C-alpha positions in Angstrom: -6.3 20.9 28.2 -7.6 24.3 28.0 -11.2 24.9 27.0 -10.1 26.5 23.7 -7.9 23.5 22.8 -10.7 21.1 23.8 -13.1 23.0 21.5 -10.6 22.8 18.6 -10.2 19.1 19.1 -13.9 18.5 19.0 -14.3 20.7 15.9 -11.5 18.8 14.2 -13.1 15.5 15.0 -16.5 16.5 13.7 -14.9 17.8 10.5 -13.1 14.5 10.0 -16.2 12.5 10.6 -18.2 14.7 8.1 -15.5 14.2 5.5 -15.5 10.5 6.0 -19.3 10.2 5.7 -19.4 12.4 2.6 -16.6 10.3 0.9 -14.3 13.4 0.7 -11.7 11.9 3.1 -8.6 10.0 2.1 -6.1 10.1 -0.6 -7.3 11.3 -4.0 -4.3 10.3 -6.2 -3.2 11.7 -9.5 -5.9 11.5 -12.3 -3.6 11.8 -15.3 -0.8 9.4 -16.4 2.9 9.9 -16.6 4.6 10.6 -19.9 5.4 7.4 -21.9 9.0 8.6 -22.8 9.7 9.5 -19.2 8.5 6.1 -18.0 10.6 4.3 -20.7 13.7 6.2 -19.7 13.1 5.5 -16.0 12.5 1.7 -16.4 15.4 1.3 -18.8 17.8 2.2 -16.0 16.2 -0.3 -13.5 17.5 -3.8 -12.7 15.9 -6.7 -14.5 13.3 -7.9 -12.0 11.8 -4.5 -11.1 11.7 -3.6 -14.8 9.9 -6.9 -15.6 7.3 -6.3 -12.8 6.8 -2.7 -14.0 6.2 -4.1 -17.6 3.6 -6.6 -16.3 1.8 -3.8 -14.4 1.8 -1.5 -17.4 0.4 -4.3 -19.6 -2.3 -5.0 -17.0 -3.2 -1.4 -15.9 -1.8 0.9 -18.5 0.8 3.7 -17.8 1.3 4.7 -14.1 -0.2 7.9 -12.8 3.2 9.0 -11.3 6.7 8.2 -12.3 9.9 8.9 -10.4 13.5 7.6 -10.7 12.9 5.1 -7.9 9.2 4.2 -8.3 6.1 4.0 -10.5 2.7 4.6 -8.9 -0.8 3.7 -10.1 -3.9 5.0 -8.3 -7.3 3.2 -8.3 -6.0 0.4 -10.6 -8.2 -2.7 -10.6 -9.0 -3.8 -7.1 -6.2 -1.7 -5.6 -6.4 1.7 -4.0 -2.7 2.2 -5.0 0.1 0.2 -6.5 3.8 1.1 -6.2 6.6 -0.8 -7.9 10.1 0.2 -6.7 13.4 0.2 -8.5 15.3 -1.0 -5.4 14.6 -4.4 -4.1 14.4 -4.9 -0.3 15.7 -8.2 1.2 13.0 -9.9 3.2 13.1 -13.3 4.9 9.5 -14.3 5.6 8.2 -16.9 4.8 11.5 -17.6 2.9 14.3 -15.3 1.7 13.2 -13.1 -1.2 13.2 -9.4 -2.2 10.2 -7.0 -2.0 9.7 -4.5 -4.8 5.9 -4.2 -5.1 3.4 -2.6 -2.7 -0.4 -2.7 -3.2 -3.0 -1.1 -1.0 -6.6 -1.7 -0.3 -9.2 0.0 1.9 -10.3 -2.4 4.6 -12.5 -1.5 7.5 -11.3 -3.2 10.7 -14.0 -3.8 13.3 -13.4 -1.7 16.4 -12.8 -4.6 18.7 -10.2 -6.2 16.4 -7.4 -3.5 16.2 -5.3 -5.3 18.9 -5.6 -8.6 17.0 -4.5 -6.9 13.8 -1.5 -5.2 15.5 -0.5 -8.5 17.1 -0.8 -10.2 13.7 1.5 -7.6 12.1 4.1 -8.0 14.9 4.1 -11.8 14.4 4.8 -11.4 10.7 7.8 -9.1 11.0 11.3 -10.4 10.5 14.6 -8.6 11.4 14.7 -7.0 7.9 11.3 -5.4 8.6 12.0 -3.9 12.0 11.0 -0.3 12.1 9.4 -0.4 8.6 5.7 0.2 8.0 4.3 -3.0 6.6 1.4 -2.6 4.1 -1.5 -4.9 3.6 0.2 -6.6 0.6 3.9 -6.5 -0.1 5.2 -8.8 -2.7 8.4 -9.8 -4.5 6.7 -9.5 -7.9 7.0 -13.1 -9.2 3.4 -12.9 -10.1 0.8 -10.2 -9.5 -1.0 -11.0 -6.2 -4.7 -10.7 -5.6 -6.1 -8.6 -2.7 -5.8 -10.6 0.5 -7.0 -8.5 3.4 -6.3 -9.9 6.8 -9.9 -10.9 7.1 -9.6 -13.9 9.3 -7.5 -12.0 11.8 -9.9 -9.1 11.9 -13.1 -11.3 11.9 -11.9 -13.7 14.6 -12.0 -16.7 12.2 -8.3 -17.6 12.3 -4.8 -16.3 12.2 -5.1 -14.0 9.1 -3.3 -16.2 6.6 
C-alpha cells in the first residue's frame, strides 16, 4: 500500500469513528409518510396474507414512510429501526415450512470477541431456501407481530441465541 493510500485509509477511519461517536452515522430514513391513496392502491393489489400484515402494521404504527409496488417501509417505528413488509412471500423451512414476508431491524452492539459466535449462529440457522441471502436479525412470516429478539445469548456467551 502506498503512503498516500495508507493516509487516505486512516483519514476515512477517523472520519467514520467521529460520525459514529457524534450520532451522525447510519441510516437516517425518510421522515414523511407515503400518500394514503398510493398505499391503498398498492396493498389492494397484494395477496391476502401480505395485505393483512400490512394492515396490522398500519394500525399499529400508522402509514409507512415509503411505499413501492413490492414493499412498504417504516423507519424508527416502535422498538424497530426499520420494518419492511413485502408483497412477495419467500418460502422458508426453519423451524418448520412457512413463508417470510416481514423484516424488522434493530441496532445491536455485538461485543468484539463475539463476532465469530454470531456468524456461526447465523450459519446454523440457514436452510437451503436461505443460501446466499442476507438474514436479518428478525424475519417473520407475519402471523403475529414479533417483539425484538436480538441474539443476546449467542453474543453474550449465555447460550445458543434462541
